[in-house]
C-alpha positions in Angstrom: 68.8 118.7 90.2 67.7 115.1 89.9 69.7 114.6 86.7 72.7 116.4 88.2 73.2 114.1 91.3 74.9 111.3 89.3 77.3 114.0 87.9 77.9 115.3 91.4 78.7 111.9 92.8 81.0 111.2 89.9 82.8 114.4 90.4 83.2 113.7 94.1 84.5 110.2 93.3 87.1 111.5 90.9 88.3 114.2 93.2 88.4 111.8 96.2 90.4 109.2 94.3 92.8 111.9 93.2 93.3 113.0 96.8 93.6 109.4 98.0 96.3 108.8 95.4 98.3 111.8 96.6 97.9 110.7 100.2 98.9 107.1 99.5 101.9 108.1 97.5 103.0 110.8 100.0 102.2 109.2 103.3 101.4 105.6 102.5 97.8 105.8 103.9 94.3 106.6 102.8 92.8 108.6 105.7 89.6 107.6 107.4 88.6 111.2 107.5 88.2 110.9 103.7 86.6 107.5 103.3 84.1 107.5 106.2 82.4 110.8 105.2 82.3 109.7 101.6 80.4 106.5 102.5 77.8 108.6 104.3 77.7 111.2 101.6 77.2 108.7 98.9 74.3 107.0 100.7 72.7 110.4 101.4 73.0 111.8 97.9 71.7 108.5 96.3 68.9 108.5 98.9 67.9 112.0 97.7 68.2 110.8 94.1 66.0 107.8 94.8 63.4 110.0 96.5 63.3 112.5 93.6 62.9 109.7 91.1 60.2 108.1 93.2 62.1 104.8 93.0 62.8 103.5 96.6 64.5 100.4 95.2 67.5 102.5 94.0 68.7 103.4 97.5 68.1 99.8 98.6 70.3 98.6 95.8 72.9 101.3 96.7 73.0 100.1 100.3 73.2 96.4 99.3 75.9 96.9 96.7 77.9 99.0 99.2 77.6 96.2 101.8 78.6 93.6 99.2 81.7 95.6 98.2 82.7 96.0 101.8 82.3 92.3 102.5 84.4 91.4 99.4 87.0 94.0 100.4 87.1 92.5 103.9 87.8 89.1 102.5 90.7 90.5 100.4 91.9 92.3 103.6 91.9 89.1 105.6 93.8 87.4 102.7 96.4 90.1 103.0 95.8 91.4 99.4 94.4 94.8 100.4 95.1 97.3 103.1 92.2 98.7 105.2 92.3 102.0 103.4 91.8 100.3 100.1 88.7 98.5 101.3 87.2 101.7 102.7 87.9 103.6 99.5 86.2 100.9 97.4 83.3 100.9 99.8 83.0 104.7 99.5 83.1 104.5 95.7 80.4 101.9 95.8 78.2 104.2 97.9 78.8 107.1 95.5 78.5 105.1 92.2 76.3 102.0 92.8 75.4 102.1 89.1 77.3 103.3 86.0 76.8 107.1 85.4 76.7 107.5 81.7 78.9 110.5 81.1 79.7 109.9 77.5 78.6 107.4 74.8 80.5 106.6 71.6 81.1 103.7 69.1 84.4 102.3 67.8 84.3 99.6 65.1 80.7 98.9 65.9 81.4 98.4 69.6 79.5 100.7 72.0 81.5 102.4 74.7 81.8 102.5 77.6 81.5 98.7 77.7 79.3 97.5 80.6 79.6 94.2 82.5 76.7 92.0 83.5 77.6 92.8 87.2 77.2 96.1 89.2 79.5 99.0 88.3 81.5 98.8 91.5 82.7 95.3 90.5 83.8 96.7 87.2 85.7 99.3 89.1 87.4 96.7 91.2 88.4 94.6 88.2 89.8 97.6 86.3 91.7 98.7 89.4 93.3 95.3 89.8 94.2 95.1 86.1 95.7 98.7 86.4 97.9 97.8 89.3 100.4 95.7 87.2 101.7 98.5 84.9 101.7 100.8 87.9 103.9 98.4 89.9 106.3 98.2 87.0 106.6 102.0 86.9 106.8 102.3 90.7 109.6 99.6 90.9 111.5 101.3 88.1 111.2 104.6 90.0 112.6 103.0 93.2 115.5 101.4 91.3 116.5 104.7 89.6 116.0 107.1 92.6 116.5 105.0 95.7 118.2 101.7 95.0 120.6 102.6 92.2 122.8 99.6 92.9 120.2 97.4 91.3 120.6 99.2 87.9 123.6 97.0 87.0 121.7 93.8 87.8 118.6 95.0 85.9 120.6 95.6 82.7 122.9 92.5 83.2 121.2 90.8 80.2 122.8 93.5 78.0 126.1 94.0 79.8 126.9 90.4 80.9 124.5 87.9 79.3 124.9 89.1 75.7 126.7 85.9 74.7 123.9 83.7 76.0 121.4 85.8 74.3 123.2 85.6 71.0 123.5 81.8 71.2 119.8 81.5 72.1 119.0 83.8 69.1 120.9 81.5 66.7 119.1 78.4 68.2 115.8 80.1 67.6 116.8 81.1 64.1 117.7 77.5 63.4 114.4 76.2 64.8 112.4 78.7 62.7 114.3 77.8 59.6 113.9 74.0 60.0 110.2 74.5 60.9 109.5 76.5 57.8 111.3 74.0 55.6 109.5 71.0 57.1 106.0 72.6 57.1 106.4 73.7 53.5 107.6 70.3 52.3 104.8 68.5 54.1 102.3 71.3 53.3 101.3 71.6 56.9 101.5 75.4 57.1 99.2 75.7 60.2 100.1 78.2 62.8 99.6 76.0 65.9 101.6 73.1 64.4 104.4 75.4 63.3 104.6 77.0 66.8 104.6 73.6 68.5 107.3 72.2 66.2 109.4 75.4 66.6 109.3 75.2 70.4 110.1 71.5 70.4 113.1 72.0 68.0 114.4 74.9 70.2 114.3 72.6 73.3 116.0 69.7 71.5 118.7 71.8 70.0 119.4 73.6 73.3 119.9 70.2 75.0 122.5 69.0 72.5 126.2 68.9 73.4 127.9 72.2 72.7 130.0 70.9 69.8 127.1 69.2 68.1 124.9 72.2 68.7 127.5 74.6 67.3 127.8 72.5 64.1 124.1 72.1 63.6 123.3 75.8 64.3 126.1 77.0 62.0 125.0 74.8 59.1 121.3 75.8 59.4 122.0 79.6 59.8 124.5 79.6 56.9 121.9 77.8 54.7 119.3 80.4 55.8 121.7 83.3 55.0 122.4 81.7 51.6 118.8 81.4 50.6 117.5 84.7 52.0 120.2 86.9 53.3 118.2 90.1 54.1 115.3 88.4 55.9 117.7 86.2 57.9 119.8 89.1 59.1 116.7 91.1 60.0 115.3 88.1 61.9 118.5 87.5 63.9 118.6 91.2 64.9 114.9 91.2 65.9 115.2 87.9 67.8 118.3 89.2 69.7 116.6 92.4 70.7 113.5 90.4 71.8 115.4 87.8 73.8 117.4 90.6 75.6 114.2 92.5 76.3 112.5 89.3 77.7 115.4 88.6 80.0 115.3 92.2 81.3 111.6 91.9 82.0 112.1 88.5 83.7 114.9 90.0 85.8 112.7 93.0 86.6 109.7 90.9 87.7 111.8 88.5 89.8 114.9 89.5 91.8 114.8 93.3 91.0 111.1 93.5 91.9 111.7 91.6 95.2 114.8 93.7 96.2 113.3 97.0 95.2 110.2 96.5 97.3 111.9 95.3 100.4 113.8 97.3 103.1 115.7 96.1 106.1 115.1 97.8 109.5 116.6 97.4 112.9 114.0 96.0 115.3 113.9 99.3 117.3 112.9 101.2 114.2 109.9 99.0 113.3 106.5 100.6 113.6 102.9 99.5 113.5 101.5 98.9 110.1 104.8 97.9 108.4 104.2 94.8 106.2 106.7 91.9 106.9 108.5 90.6 103.8 108.1 87.0 104.9 106.3 84.7 107.3 108.0 83.7 110.5 107.5 80.2 112.0 108.6 78.4 115.1 109.2 74.7 115.3 111.1 72.7 117.9 112.1 76.0 119.6 113.7 77.2 116.4 112.5 80.1 114.3 112.3 79.7 110.5 111.9 82.3 107.7 109.5 81.5 104.9 110.3 84.0 102.1 109.4 81.8 99.1 106.3 82.7 97.1 103.6 80.1 96.3 104.9 80.0 92.7 108.4 79.3 93.9 107.1 76.5 96.1 105.2 74.9 93.2 108.3 75.1 91.0 110.5 73.6 93.7 107.9 70.9 94.3 107.8 69.9 90.6 111.6 69.8 90.4 112.0 67.7 93.6 108.8 65.7 92.9 107.8 66.6 96.5 104.6 68.7 96.9 104.4 68.2 100.7 105.9 71.7 101.2 102.6 73.1 99.8 100.4 71.4 102.4 102.7 70.7 105.4 102.9 73.7 107.8 106.4 74.8 108.7 105.3 75.1 112.4 103.6 77.6 114.5 103.2 80.9 112.6 104.6 83.8 114.6 104.5 86.7 112.1 102.4 86.9 109.0 103.1 89.0 105.8 99.5 90.1 105.4 98.7 93.6 104.3 97.4 94.6 107.7 101.0 94.9 108.8 102.8 94.5 112.1 100.9 95.1 115.4 102.6 96.3 118.6 102.4 92.8 119.9 104.3 91.5 116.8 107.1 94.1 117.3 107.4 93.1 121.0 107.5 89.4 120.0 110.3 90.1 117.5 112.3 91.9 120.1 111.8 89.0 122.5 113.0 86.5 119.9 116.1 88.6 119.3 116.9 88.8 123.0 116.6 85.0 123.1 119.1 84.8 120.2 116.6 83.2 117.8 116.6 86.0 115.2 118.9 88.9 114.2 118.4 92.5 115.0 117.4 93.2 111.4 113.9 92.6 109.9 112.8 92.9 106.3 109.6 94.7 105.5 107.8 95.3 102.2 107.9 98.7 100.6 104.2 99.2 100.3 103.0 99.8 96.7 100.3 102.5 96.8 97.1 101.0 95.5 95.0 104.2 95.4 96.6 105.4 92.1 95.5 102.2 90.5 92.0 102.7 91.9 92.0 106.2 90.4 93.1 104.8 87.0 90.5 102.0 87.3 87.8 104.6 88.0 88.7 106.7 84.9 88.8 103.5 82.7 85.4 102.4 84.1 83.8 105.7 83.4 85.2 106.4 79.9 86.1 103.1 78.4 84.2 100.4 80.4 84.9 96.9 81.8 88.4 95.8 80.7 87.6 92.2 81.4 84.6 92.3 79.0 86.7 94.1 76.4 89.5 91.5 76.8 86.9 88.7 76.2 85.7 90.5 73.1 89.2 90.8 71.7 90.0 87.1 72.4 86.7 86.1 70.7 87.5 88.3 67.7 91.0 86.7 67.4 89.7 83.1 67.7 
């Protein structure tokens, strides 16, 4: 029985995450009736395990780690990064699995799996869950675009249907830059990857900034020369570069405007409900209400372009509504209705379409159990490449 308790807690954790994922996808919540009993059950089972091993420190470590994970989750909740259900689910998993349960053990290329971090297992779970959320968001946004907001499909694929001329010109510019770089590095015997990459980027920037007529003549001459010396490789390179450029533009479109539009919905004020997450912050200054819908990255970019970084530090006024993950409160909704009655805002308000985090936690749990700490693995891969 003593040996089986870690297996029992692991099984409970997997089933709980599976149910939490279903609930989060279906209803947008992780119910308290799931997380609170799990926290108590995890501490009880690990207390029994500690007693049977004769190691009282184990249950002490379990309680401490559970408390630390809750405190960390509370900080993320206050920052608006996590919802309350996510915090409680992570806390429950910490109570169930304070240390790594070794279910399997195997080696690949001399590396022992699952790879463990130098920190407690629940932190590995948090890291893997955060890393897992990015591909999940891409899949979720793509689902929303295809099933709910089909009008965004045209904008998503505009790099193929509308911007193909720009992509082709950029492809020829890149081909010219690569050709010139290869010629220069071979002549000067400086065939070092970093130098070649820097030179290629600089040439691409310089050629792109040339007047159109000069650019057309230069690119034409270089591409014709490249075709003359190596026809097959040049054609393959142009095709590959064009596909790559188009794909990159689609991804950029997907991560910027498409992502923002797909994950925002506009509601009449009377249809707002508690817990809905505002799509932007609302400020009041000099009896006027301002909307702040720019991300921190957008503000940095604008600050660099305008050479004015004051927008990063200067408050826009008194903050009325915040876009934290905790969502709207009944008082917030009443305030919005009051502002509308005073003619300061419209009757429509944008809210974020919540991206369920529980499926990413479930994926993060499976990765943690069977593969290990993805951050440590990433560090190993980078060290191997360098």
